[in-house]
N, C-alpha and C positions, 0 to 999 in steps of 0.2 A: 504492500498501501502505500502508496508517494504523499509524504509527507513536507507541505511549503512551510517554508520560515522564514522569516527575517533575518538579512546578514547578521545582524546584531546579534541575534538568537543562536547563531550556528556555534555548537561545540564539537568540533571533529574528533575530540576523544572520546564522545559518543559513540562513533564510527567507527574509526581507525584505530586499532591495535597495535604495541609495540611489536617491531619485526614486520608488520604489512609490507607490502610492495604495491604502490599507488602507477597510476599512469593518467597524463592528462594530455589534452591537445596540444600538438606545436604549432609554432609560430603563432600566425592570427588565431588559431582556434583554442590558444590558451586560455581556460577561465581565469581573467584576472583576478578578481574578486576573492574566488575559491583559495586562489595560490598566496595570496597575500595573507588569508586568514590561516593556510597553514602555518606559512612563514611566521605569522605571531605567536600562532600557539603551538608551535611544533614541540618546546619543553613539556607543555604535560603531556604530550601524545606518547613521547618515547624516541628509541630509535627508529627510524623505516627507511624503505628502500624506496626509491622515485626513478621511471623511466621515463626520459625525456626526450624529446623531437629537436627540429630545429629550434634554436633561442632566437625569439626578438623580442622577450622583455630582459628585466635584471632580474629573472627570477633564479637564473643557474648563476648562486652566487655562491662563490667558496665560504663564506660567514655562516652558510646553512649547512656545511659538513659537518657541524659539530652535531648535528641530529640526524641529516639525509646523507645517505648513500646515493648519490647519484649513477646512472648509467643511460648512453646513450648510443643512438647507431654514428652519431655524426659529429664532429667538430667546429661545424659551423655556426655563424652569427653568435649570438654571447655567450653559447658553450665554450668558446675559446677561454673565458676566464677560467672556467673550472679546468681544461687541459692547461693550462697557464700553472696552475695552482697544485696541479697532479691528484687531482681529488675528482675525474669523470672517468668510470669504468666505461669501455666501448665492446658494445656488441657487433662482432663483424660477422654479421650474415645477410643474406641478401633481403630486401624488401617483402618479395614475397612470402617469405618465412614467417613475416611476422605478427599475423592474427594467430598462427597455433601456438608460436613461440610464447609468445605474451599473454595467450588465453589459459595457460598453465601456469601463469605466476602471479598475473595481477588481482590484488585483492579487494582495490580500492579505485574508482574510474571515476574522475573530476572530468565532465562536460561543459563545454560552453553551446548552447544551443539559442536558437530563434523562435519567436513566436512564429506561427502561421495564420494566426487569426481563425483558428477551429480549436477548442476548448479540449485538452487533454492533448493534441497532437503536435508536435515539435520539428522542425526544420534540423538538420546536422551543422547548421550555416555554412561555417568556416570549412569543416573539416569531417569527411566521414571515413575513407582509409580504414586503418587496422584498428580504429576506435569501435566500430560496426561489429567487431567479431567478440570486445571485451563487453559490450552490454548487456548479453545474456549470459555470462559467464564471471564475470566481478561480482564479490561476496556484496558491497556496496556498488550503488551507482549514486553520484552527488551532480546533480546540474545546476547550472549557472544559467537560465534564459534571458539572456539578453537583448532589450529590442532596437540596440546599435548593428544587431549582426544581420545580414541580408538572410533571408528565407529561402535559400538556394534548395531547386528540384532535385529529388532523387526518387528511384524506384524502391529505395532502402528508407524506411521510416522509422520514427521513434517515439512510443508515446508515455503518457504519464504513469503506466501501468511498468514499464522498462524502467523508471526510476524510484529509488528509494526518497530520497531529499531534493528538493526544487528550493532555490531563491530565485529572485526576479533582482536585474539590475538594468542599469543604463549606462554603458559604458564605453568609451571609445576603444576601437580594436587595435591591436597593434598593427605595425606596420612594418616591412622592413628598411633598412636604409637605403637610399636609392643606390643603383648599381653606378659604377664608375662611368665617365664619359668614356666608348669604347676609344681604344687606340687604332693607328692605321695598321697594324700588326690585325688588330680582331677586324677590321673591315676586311680585309685583305683575305683571312679566314671566313668569314660568313662568305664571298664572294665566291669563293670556290663551293662553299658547301651548298648554297642556293643554286649553282649551277648544275647540282645532281638530283636535285628534286626537280619529279614530275609536276604538273597540273594534275587535281585528283588524288594526290598521295595524304596519306594520314602520317599526322607527327605526332612526336614525343620529345619534350626536351626536359632540359634541367635548369635549375637556379644560376644567376651569373651574368658578367657583363658580356661573354662571347656568345651564350645561347642569345640573350638579347638582341646582341648586332644580328645573329643570324634570322632572328625572325625577323628584325627592320628590314632585312635585306629580300625578305619574301613578298614584299607590297606590290610585286608584279605578278604573281603568281592566282591561279584560280581554282576552285572547287578542292580547297585542301581540307581533311579533316584534321581532329584534335580529338585522340584518345592518349592521357597523358597523366601522370602522378599528379602534375599541378596543374593549375592556370594561372596565369601571374597577368600583368599590365600589358605585356606586350600581345600575348594571344587572344586577352579580351580586345585588344584594338583592332586585330587580325579578327574578330569575328565580327566587331562591330562595323567594320568598312567593308565587308564582304568577300574577302579572300577567304577566309574559313567558312563553307558553308555545309560540309560535311555531307555535301550530295552524292558522292561517289565513295561512298567510306567501307560499304560493305556490309557493315552491320550497324547499329544505331545511328542509321543513316537521318540526317538533318540536326542529330542532337552532338555535342560538342561533352564529353567524358573527362572527368578528373576526379582525383582521390581528395586535393584540397584545394583551396582558393587562397591566393597572396594577393596583397595590390591596394591600390590608392582608394580614395571614396568614391570615384568614378567607374572603376570596375566594380564594387561592391555595389553599387546602386545596378551597374548594367544586371548583374548575374541575381539581383534581388528578383525572385518568383519569374525567371525566364523560364521557359518552357523547353530552350533552344541549347540550355546549359543544366548536366545532371552531374552530381556529385557520386561517386561509387566505390564501396570498400574496396580494400586491395586484391581480394580473394578475385576480382574482376578486372581490377587495372590494369594488376602485372601477371595476369594468367596466361601462361603460353597458349592455349588453348583459344583463348580470347584474341590475344595479339594475333594470331596466326591468321585468323579471318578477316583481319582488317587490309583495305587495298593500300599497296606498297606501302606498308607500315616503314616510318622512316624517325629510327631513334637516333637522336642526337644529343650527346653527350661529351663531356669533357672528362681531361685526366693529367694529373701531373706529369708525367712522363710516360713513356712508349718504349719498350724497348725492340730491337732490332727483329725481334720473330713475331711482333705484335701483342705482347701480352703489357697490361699495363699496369701502373699505380695510380689510383686516384684518392688515395687515402693519406698519406703521410708526406712530408714536405720538412726538408731540412731538421727531419728527426723530431717534427710535431706533428701530432695528429690533427688536419686542419679540413678531411674531407669524409669519405664513407665508401661504404661497400656500396649502400643504397640499391637503387634500381637497375643500376648498368647492366649487369649481366640478365636480368629479369629481360630488360627492353632489347639489348642487343639481340639475344637469342630470339624473341618474337619478329623481331624484323627478317632475321635470318630466315625463320620459319613463313614469315608470309609471302606471297606472290609478287614477284617485284620489292620486295624492302629493301630497304640500306640499313645497316649496321656501322653507324657515324660515331667515331671519336675525332675530336677536334680540338688541338691545342696551340701553344706557340712552339716554332722549331727550338727555339732557345729565348734563355733570358740574359739579360744585362746587368749585372750587379753595381753597387755603386761605383765601384773601382775602375768599370768598364769592360771589367771581365764579361766574355760570352760564357754562357751555362748552355752547352745542350739537355735539349728536354727528349732528344729521338736520342735515348743512351743504350753501351752494349749490355748494359746490368743494371736493373732497377734497383732504387735507393730505399726502396719501402717495400712492402707487400705486394703480392700478386693481387689486385682486386679483380682483373679482367684476364682469364687466361690465355693463352696463344689460341688456345681450341675454339674459342669466341671470337676471335679477333675477325673484326670485316675490313670498314674504312677508316683507313686512317687521314687526315687532312689538317694541315699547316698552312701558311702563307707563302708556303714555295710550292704547294702544289696536294695531288692526291695520290692515297697508295693503298688500293686494293688488293689487299691480301687473300682474296675470300680464291680458295680452291690451289694456293702456292705453295711450294715445298718451301724449305727454311733459306735456302740459296737465294730463290727469289725474292722471297719477302724481304731479304736483308738487301738486296740492290735497290728494290721499290720504299726501302726506308729511308735506304739512306740519300737518295734521291729528292726527298722530303725533307730533309734537313739543312740546316743553317748552311750556306755553300763556304763558309770561314771554318767549318767543323768536318767536314763531308771527309778530307783526307784522312782525319786522324780516326773516324769511325770506320774507313774502311779499313784501316791498317789494324784495328784492335778487334775488328768484327770477325767471331767464331761461332758458324751457327752450329746450333748442339739442343 
């Protein structure tokens, strides 16, 4: 039975036990009043664990590690503060595994929902994704129904019967910091990627400046589709402008599918009660059986470095965890299974240090973990061109990868290359 309380009357120790594992929505889906209450009351609860996603807010604070053990799949956003303090445990598994893994361990789920105008029915608002799987499995579900959250459409619903405790709020939604302006290198990479994509293809993209530059380069395309882990400002603008119509998608035609929503007020207003945009669980957004049915499914993701055989590190840079395993492998495999699909990894060929030294991002040996195996390697794009590794043996891969490395570093890469 759902109990509705004023926030001031909420005593979390009535619902959370010492040793419990909590989970709440990531990025703009964080229920900010509930997490602030948790922070304020944490000492009355006792030691707990929390699984968090991308951090947009100030909740990931090392000072809270006196009572909260944080775990996440990523080191992005404000999670970097926890990484710097060495108090964030990383869960390095594919995104498609989250529903099953988290359903086995999460005791208390904190949700931010949107009112729908129908009594007892709510919208997942800013995120459905892996949260959906936890609604029926967590011992306690506490929901913050925020009237500033857009009521996004979904075939997967939540009602008062699924909620134990409900509070109502009117709180501004968290937003990511604006991405940096694209560099000349970003724009060159974007031009190469855009040239690979046919009209009518279905897109998946990740977060960041480079994916944004790539999306901006698609303004002249027609009838693109969208099936992605998230819908951001750039994707929302492509839907608004008629570039994304989902007319040739193969399934969910006419509908853009995402797991979560990030973006500014314009994006939130556009997605509010929009029948052409739907949020879905991770079991749908990341399932290879779904991705394989999409027309020319094009997965566009980035990496920190890629070796000469195509395996990629998307997690660790300079010894620090800054990325994630995430959905990269799920989407690359989905693109490989899709008729006409394109599994794309895009990255700069090199970085320049403050001292002016060139550091190649096309490497003979990864400096971090293998986030994408060479068995899943597809198309690698830098500002110097495109290396299509699909179906190639190791010797041919090495040749292709060196051809898209920085020209000043190719000779050294050729000398050091030992395909194995």
